[in-house]
N, C-alpha and C positions, 0 to 999 in steps of 0.2 A: 648238290654234288659239285665238286670242284671240276673245272674244265681242264682237260688234259691238253697240253700244248703239243702241236705236231711239229717237232723240231726239224724233221727232214724237210718239210715244206718251207719252214722259215729259213733254214740254211740255204736251200736252193734259191729262194727269193733274194737273199742277201748276196749270194754269188752272182746272180743275174744283174743285180744293181751295181755291184763292183765292176763287172765286165762292161756294163754300159758306160759307167763313169770313166773307166780306163780308155775306152774308145773315144769318148768325148775329149779327154785329156790329150790323147794322141792327135786328134784333129786340131785342137787349140794350139798345140805345140807346132804343128805344121803351118798353121796360119800365122803364128808369131814369127816363124822363120822366114816366111815369104815377105812379111811386112818389114822385117829387119833388112832383108836383101834389097827391097825396094828403097828403103831409107838410105842405105849405103850408096846405091846407084845415084840417087838424087843428090846426096852430099858430094859425091865425086863430080857430078855434072856441074854443080854450083862452083866447086873449087876450080875445075877446068875453065869454066867461063870467066871466073875472076882472073885467073892467070892470063888467059888470052886477052882480056880487056886491058890488063896492065902491061901486056907485052913481056911477060915473064915466061921463060921456057920451063917446062916441068923439071928438067934436070937442075936448073938454077935454084928453083924453089926447094928441091930435095937437098941440094948441097947446103943451102942456108939452114934448113931444118936440122940437118946432121950436125952443123956447127953448133947450133943452139942446144939440141937435145942429145947429141951423140948418136952412135950407131944403134 
């Protein structure tokens, strides 16, 4: 005799798996956002240290960048 599939059980199982993966994806996106923020902070810190070591005021650097790249 052929086995009868229990579609309701399988459907609920797949819905649960999708929900779990959705939560994992949200968590990964939040972690990615935190990492991107940390990288940006580090990049700005390096830039500020470079400008300070060269004796360049931030407004001078910004003015030069605007000359080269525009507003």
